[in-house]
C-alpha positions as CSV (number, residue, x, y, z in Angstrom):
1,A,120.1,-32.3,-80.3
2,V,118.5,-29.6,-82.4
3,R,115.0,-30.4,-81.1
4,R,116.2,-30.3,-77.5
5,N,117.8,-26.9,-78.1
6,A,114.6,-25.6,-79.6
7,D,112.6,-26.9,-76.7
8,Q,115.1,-25.3,-74.2
9,E,114.9,-22.0,-76.2
10,K,111.1,-22.0,-76.1
11,Q,111.1,-22.7,-72.3
12,L,113.5,-19.8,-71.8
13,I,111.3,-17.5,-73.8
14,V,108.2,-18.5,-71.7
15,Q,110.2,-17.9,-68.5
16,A,111.4,-14.5,-69.7
17,M,107.8,-13.5,-70.6
18,Q,106.6,-14.6,-67.2
19,Y,109.3,-12.6,-65.5
20,L,108.5,-9.5,-67.6
21,R,104.8,-9.7,-66.8
22,Q,105.5,-9.8,-63.0
23,G,105.6,-6.0,-62.9
24,D,101.9,-5.6,-63.4
25,F,101.3,-2.0,-64.2
26,T,97.5,-2.1,-64.4
27,Q,95.6,0.7,-62.7
28,Q,92.0,0.6,-61.6
29,R,89.4,3.2,-62.5
30,V,88.8,5.7,-59.8
31,E,86.3,8.5,-59.3
32,P,87.3,11.7,-61.0
33,T,87.5,13.5,-57.6
34,T,89.7,10.8,-56.3
35,F,92.0,11.1,-59.3
36,R,92.1,14.9,-58.8
37,Q,93.3,14.4,-55.2
38,E,95.9,11.9,-56.3
39,L,97.1,14.4,-59.0
40,L,97.3,17.2,-56.4
41,N,99.2,15.0,-53.9
42,T,101.6,13.8,-56.6
43,T,102.3,17.2,-58.1
44,R,102.9,18.6,-54.6
45,R,105.3,15.7,-53.9
46,M,107.1,16.3,-57.3
47,S,107.3,20.0,-56.6
48,D,108.8,19.3,-53.1
49,M,111.3,16.9,-54.7
50,L,112.4,19.6,-57.2
51,R,112.7,22.2,-54.5
52,Q,114.8,19.9,-52.3
53,G,117.0,19.1,-55.2
54,A,117.4,22.8,-56.1
55,V,116.0,22.2,-59.5
56,K,114.2,25.2,-61.0
57,F,110.7,24.8,-62.4
58,P,107.9,27.1,-63.5
59,D,105.4,28.5,-60.9
60,K,102.2,26.5,-60.7
61,F,103.8,23.7,-62.7
62,Q,101.3,21.0,-63.5
63,F,103.9,18.4,-64.9
64,G,101.9,17.9,-68.2
65,F,98.5,17.7,-66.5
66,E,97.5,21.3,-67.1
67,A,94.2,20.1,-68.6
68,Y,93.1,18.9,-65.2
69,A,93.9,22.1,-63.3
70,D,90.3,23.3,-63.7
71,R,88.3,20.2,-64.7
72,L,87.9,16.6,-63.6
73,A,89.1,13.7,-65.7
74,K,86.6,11.3,-67.2
75,E,86.5,8.2,-65.1
76,E,87.2,5.8,-68.0
77,Y,90.5,7.6,-68.6
78,T,91.8,7.5,-65.0
79,P,93.7,4.2,-65.3
80,L,95.9,5.5,-68.1
81,L,96.2,9.0,-66.5
82,K,97.4,7.3,-63.3
83,K,100.0,5.4,-65.3
84,Q,101.2,8.6,-66.9
85,L,101.3,10.2,-63.5
86,L,103.6,7.4,-62.2
87,V,105.9,7.7,-65.2
88,T,106.0,11.5,-64.7
89,E,107.0,11.1,-61.1
90,E,109.8,8.7,-62.0
91,I,111.1,11.2,-64.6
92,V,111.1,14.0,-62.1
93,R,112.8,11.8,-59.5
94,L,115.6,11.0,-62.1
95,C,115.9,14.7,-62.9
96,V,116.5,15.5,-59.3
97,A,118.8,12.5,-58.7
98,N,121.0,13.6,-61.6
99,R,121.2,17.2,-60.5
100,F,119.5,19.0,-63.4
101,F,119.5,22.8,-63.1
102,E,116.0,23.2,-64.4
103,L,112.9,21.2,-65.5
104,A,111.2,23.7,-67.9
105,S,108.4,21.5,-69.2
106,I,106.9,18.0,-69.5
107,R,104.5,16.9,-72.2
108,R,102.7,13.7,-72.3
109,T,100.3,12.1,-74.8
110,E,96.9,13.5,-74.3
111,V,94.3,10.7,-73.8
112,E,91.2,12.8,-73.6
113,D,89.8,15.4,-76.1
114,V,92.2,14.4,-78.9
115,Q,92.5,16.7,-81.9
116,A,90.0,16.5,-84.8
117,G,90.9,13.7,-87.1
118,A,92.7,11.6,-84.5
119,T,91.4,8.3,-83.3
120,A,89.8,8.7,-79.9
121,H,91.3,6.7,-77.0
122,S,89.2,4.1,-75.2
123,P,90.2,1.9,-72.3
124,E,89.8,-1.1,-74.6
125,T,92.5,0.3,-77.0
126,E,94.9,1.6,-74.4
127,P,98.2,0.7,-76.0
128,L,99.7,3.7,-77.9
129,I,101.7,3.0,-81.1
130,S,103.5,5.6,-83.0
131,T,103.4,5.1,-86.8
132,G,104.7,7.6,-89.2
133,G,105.1,10.2,-86.5
134,K,101.5,10.0,-85.4
135,I,100.1,8.4,-82.3
136,E,97.4,5.9,-82.8
137,Y,95.4,3.7,-80.4
138,V,95.4,0.1,-81.5
139,N,93.8,-3.1,-80.3
140,L,96.3,-5.5,-78.9
141,P,95.8,-8.9,-77.1
142,A,95.1,-8.7,-73.4
143,N,98.5,-10.2,-72.7
144,Y,100.5,-7.6,-74.6
145,L,104.0,-7.0,-73.2
146,Y,104.3,-3.3,-73.5
147,A,102.7,-0.1,-74.8
148,T,104.4,3.0,-76.0
149,M,103.7,6.2,-73.9
150,P,105.6,9.1,-75.4
151,F,106.8,11.9,-73.1
152,E,108.8,15.1,-73.9
153,I,110.8,16.9,-71.4
154,K,112.7,20.2,-71.6
155,V,115.6,20.6,-69.2
156,T,118.7,22.5,-68.5
157,C,121.7,20.5,-67.3
158,D,125.4,20.0,-67.9
159,T,126.8,17.2,-70.0
160,E,127.6,14.9,-67.1
161,A,124.1,15.2,-65.6
162,L,122.6,14.4,-69.0
163,R,124.8,11.4,-69.5
164,S,123.9,10.2,-66.0
165,F,120.2,10.8,-66.6
166,L,120.2,8.8,-69.8
167,N,122.0,5.9,-68.0
168,S,119.4,6.2,-65.2
169,L,116.5,6.0,-67.6
170,C,118.0,2.9,-69.3
171,Q,118.6,1.2,-66.0
172,S,115.2,2.1,-64.4
173,N,113.8,-0.9,-62.6
174,K,110.2,0.6,-62.7
175,F,109.7,1.3,-66.4
176,V,111.3,0.6,-69.7
177,F,112.4,4.0,-71.0
178,I,113.7,4.4,-74.5
179,P,115.0,7.8,-75.4
180,R,114.1,8.4,-79.0
181,V,114.9,11.9,-80.0
182,M,117.2,14.4,-78.3
183,L,117.6,18.0,-79.3
184,I,120.6,19.6,-77.6
185,E,121.2,23.3,-77.5
186,N,124.5,24.7,-76.3
187,E,124.3,27.7,-74.0
188,K,127.3,29.2,-75.7
189,K,125.9,30.3,-79.0
């Protein structure tokens, strides 16, 4: 009976892994000019979403992609940048859906031109792992289940909108969001 339960458990794990891998999130390399056009179209779409939802945001907001306002991305980084762009768009959609008052900033992990002393990113080492508060790129098997991709957002909202936003993040059917750190500042100081 124990052997049968172990076999059933193993089969359930295999089925769960297959199910989780269905949502293939791989992105293909694109020419830098093609990525720039995708970035412009997506930032325009996100800006329109925020305007329609009456969510304030900075003028000429680049949604964390400021580095590409005046230069092209390197082609080898476009797959990860496209993933980050998709995640950013989902975060913006959830901010609007949960009636935030303002989206002040979005920061994402930089994948190009990392600071001195940091390990440079390469497409072969795409998964990001945070160890000791520092982001590192590590080699994982081709069939890895997930990679961390930290984002920081600064928003203004009421308590109910924040609660609803956090629930929406946790229930997203596109991505697995795990809110890690929240700093809350009350307007009434």
